[in-house]
C-alpha positions in Angstrom: 42.0 -14.6 24.4 41.0 -16.9 21.6 38.2 -17.9 23.7 37.5 -14.6 24.5 37.2 -14.2 21.0 34.7 -16.6 19.9 32.5 -16.2 22.6 31.8 -12.0 21.0 31.9 -13.8 17.3 29.1 -16.7 18.5 27.8 -13.5 20.5 27.7 -11.5 17.1 26.5 -14.5 14.9 23.4 -14.9 17.9 22.8 -11.1 17.6 22.3 -11.5 13.9 20.5 -13.8 14.0 18.1 -12.4 15.9 17.1 -9.6 13.7 17.4 -12.3 10.4 14.5 -13.8 12.5 12.7 -10.8 12.7 11.6 -10.5 9.3 9.2 -11.7 7.6 9.6 -15.4 7.1 9.0 -17.6 4.0 5.7 -19.8 4.2 6.3 -23.4 6.0 2.6 -24.8 4.3 1.6 -24.7 1.3 -0.9 -21.9 1.6 -2.6 -19.7 5.0 -6.6 -19.1 4.4 -7.5 -16.2 6.9 -10.2 -17.0 9.0 -12.0 -15.1 12.0 -12.9 -18.7 14.0 -10.2 -18.0 17.0 -11.8 -20.8 18.7 -9.9 -23.3 15.6 -7.8 -21.0 13.3 -3.9 -20.7 13.7 -2.3 -17.2 14.2 -0.3 -16.6 11.4 1.7 -13.1 10.1 -1.4 -10.7 11.0 -4.1 -13.2 10.8 -5.6 -17.0 11.7 -5.5 -20.1 9.7 -7.9 -22.4 8.7 -8.2 -25.7 8.5 -6.0 -26.9 5.1 -8.8 -30.0 4.9 -11.8 -26.8 4.9 -10.3 -24.9 1.8 -12.1 -24.3 -0.5 -12.2 -22.3 -4.4 -13.9 -19.8 -3.2 -10.9 -19.4 -0.2 -8.5 -18.0 -3.6 -11.1 -16.4 -5.4 -12.5 -12.7 -6.7 -14.8 -11.6 -9.2 -15.7 -8.3 -10.7 -12.8 -6.5 -10.9 -13.4 -6.3 -14.9 -16.8 -3.6 -14.1 -15.4 0.0 -14.6 -16.8 1.8 -10.9 -17.8 5.0 -9.6 -14.7 7.8 -10.1 -17.4 10.7 -8.9 -15.9 11.7 -5.7 -14.0 14.9 -4.9 -10.3 13.2 -6.8 -11.1 11.1 -9.6 -10.2 7.7 -8.8 -11.2 5.0 -7.0 -9.4 2.1 -5.9 -10.1 -1.2 -6.2 -8.3 -3.4 -4.1 -7.7 -7.1 -4.3 -5.3 -8.5 -0.5 -6.4 -10.6 2.5 -9.3 -9.2 2.9 -11.6 -9.7 -0.5 -8.7 -13.1 -1.1 -8.5 -15.6 2.5 -6.0 -17.5 0.8 -3.9 -15.1 -0.3 -2.5 -14.4 3.7 1.1 -15.3 3.8 1.8 -15.3 0.1 3.3 -11.8 0.1 0.9 -10.5 -2.8 -1.8 -9.0 -3.9 -3.4 -6.8 -7.2 -6.3 -3.9 -7.7 -7.6 -1.9 -9.9 -7.0 1.8 -10.6 -10.1 4.1 -11.9 -9.0 7.8 -12.8 -12.0 10.7 -14.2 -10.5 12.3 -17.4 -9.2 15.8 -17.6 -7.5 15.4 -14.5 -8.3 12.2 -12.4 -5.9 11.6 -9.0 -4.6 8.6 -6.9 -3.3 11.9 -4.6 0.1 10.8 -2.8 0.4 8.3 -0.9 2.9 5.0 -0.2 2.6 1.4 1.2 4.6 1.1 4.3 5.2 -3.0 3.1 4.9 -3.0 -0.7 6.7 -2.0 -3.8 3.9 -1.2 -7.0 3.8 -1.9 -9.7 1.4 -0.6 -12.3 0.0 -1.6 -16.0 -1.9 0.5 -17.6 -4.9 -0.6 -19.9 -6.5 2.9 -20.7 -5.8 6.1 -20.4 -2.4 8.3 -20.7 -1.6 9.0 -16.2 1.3 11.2 -15.2 2.9 9.1 -12.6 6.1 9.3 -10.2 7.2 9.2 -6.5 9.8 11.4 -4.8 12.8 10.0 -3.1 13.9 10.2 0.5 15.5 11.8 2.2 17.7 13.9 2.2 17.6 14.2 -1.5 13.5 14.0 -2.3 14.1 13.8 -5.5 11.2 13.6 -7.8 10.9 10.4 -11.4 8.0 11.0 -13.2 7.3 9.4 -16.6 3.9 9.6 -18.8 2.5 6.4 -18.4 0.0 5.3 -21.9 -1.3 1.1 -22.4 0.8 -1.4 -22.4 3.0 0.7 -20.0 4.5 -0.1 -16.8 5.8 1.6 -13.9 7.3 0.8 -11.2 6.9 2.5 -7.6 9.3 1.6 -4.5 8.3 0.0 -0.9 7.6 3.3 1.5 8.1 5.8 -1.0 5.1 8.6 -2.0 4.0 8.0 -5.2 0.4 9.5 -7.8 -0.6 9.0 -10.8 -2.6 11.5 -12.3 -5.0 10.8 -15.8 -4.2 13.6 -18.6 -5.9 12.1 -20.6 -9.2 13.7 -22.2 -10.8 9.2 -21.2 -11.3 7.4 -18.5 -7.7 5.7 -17.8 -8.2 2.3 -16.1 -4.7 0.5 -14.7 -4.2 -2.5 -12.6 -1.4 -2.6 -9.8 0.6 -5.2 -8.0 2.4 -4.6 -4.4 4.3 -7.2 -2.9 2.3 -7.9 0.3 -1.2 -9.5 1.1 -1.7 -6.5 3.1 0.7 -3.2 2.0 -1.8 -0.9 4.0 -2.1 2.2 2.1 -1.2 6.1 3.9 -2.3 8.8 1.5 -0.3 11.7 2.1 -3.0 14.6 2.9 -5.6 12.7 4.8 -3.1 11.4 7.5 -1.5 14.7 8.3 -4.8 17.1 8.1 -7.6 14.5 8.1 -6.1 12.7 11.1 -8.0 11.5 13.8 -7.3 13.0 16.5 -6.5 15.9 15.1 -2.8 17.2 15.3 -2.0 20.1 17.2 -2.1 23.1 14.4 1.0 24.9 16.3 2.4 21.1 14.7 1.3 21.7 11.2 2.1 25.6 11.0 5.4 24.7 12.3 5.8 22.1 9.3 4.5 23.1 6.7 5.3 27.7 7.2 1.9 28.5 6.3 -0.8 30.1 8.1 -2.8 28.5 11.4 -6.2 29.8 10.2 -5.1 28.0 6.4 -4.4 25.1 8.0 -7.2 25.2 10.9 -9.1 25.2 6.9 -7.0 22.1 6.0 -8.3 20.4 8.6 -12.2 21.3 8.6 -12.1 19.9 5.0 -13.3 16.2 4.5 -10.2 14.5 3.1 -11.9 11.6 0.9 -10.8 8.2 1.1 -10.4 6.7 -2.9 -10.0 3.2 -1.9 
């Protein structure tokens, strides 16, 4: 009987260990510069790594985040990401950055989510109304008006937004807890998916007239990043 208990405990420990190993591991080297050459690279965390001896300063560098972006688009905002796609040296380091520019009088970073990252946002210019919605079943809206110097956190995976309520341009910088946080803009994903979601699904889900759904699906949903 004691032997059976021991085997059960051992099995549970093995199962727990397998779950633990399924999470993202901490880096086991100083860095893993993302590399496109599959011949000489080693595949780690979604990217191939170049030989560390070949790493150079440019692999860890990005320039131009001080430049204001054009916000003349339907949503009135532009996101400038600085993740592993822009800085290969970010690979496996679990961090990235973004600049967000907002047009005056209603520039919007539309409701979206980052499936792989928590975001911390710092406002440097303008006035932003920001918020996120908690998960089911509460779906509680948590909001705040931010001014220059204010900081706000959007927990990983939750739908969030920023809206310029001021009469001047607004600028914010965001840090994210992944080198590749991903972004899902809700309206774009639901009504602008390729290929389109069956309208009957959206009619039922959103309790809308089918003609309204088809009109929404026919629109061009602007990608602001």
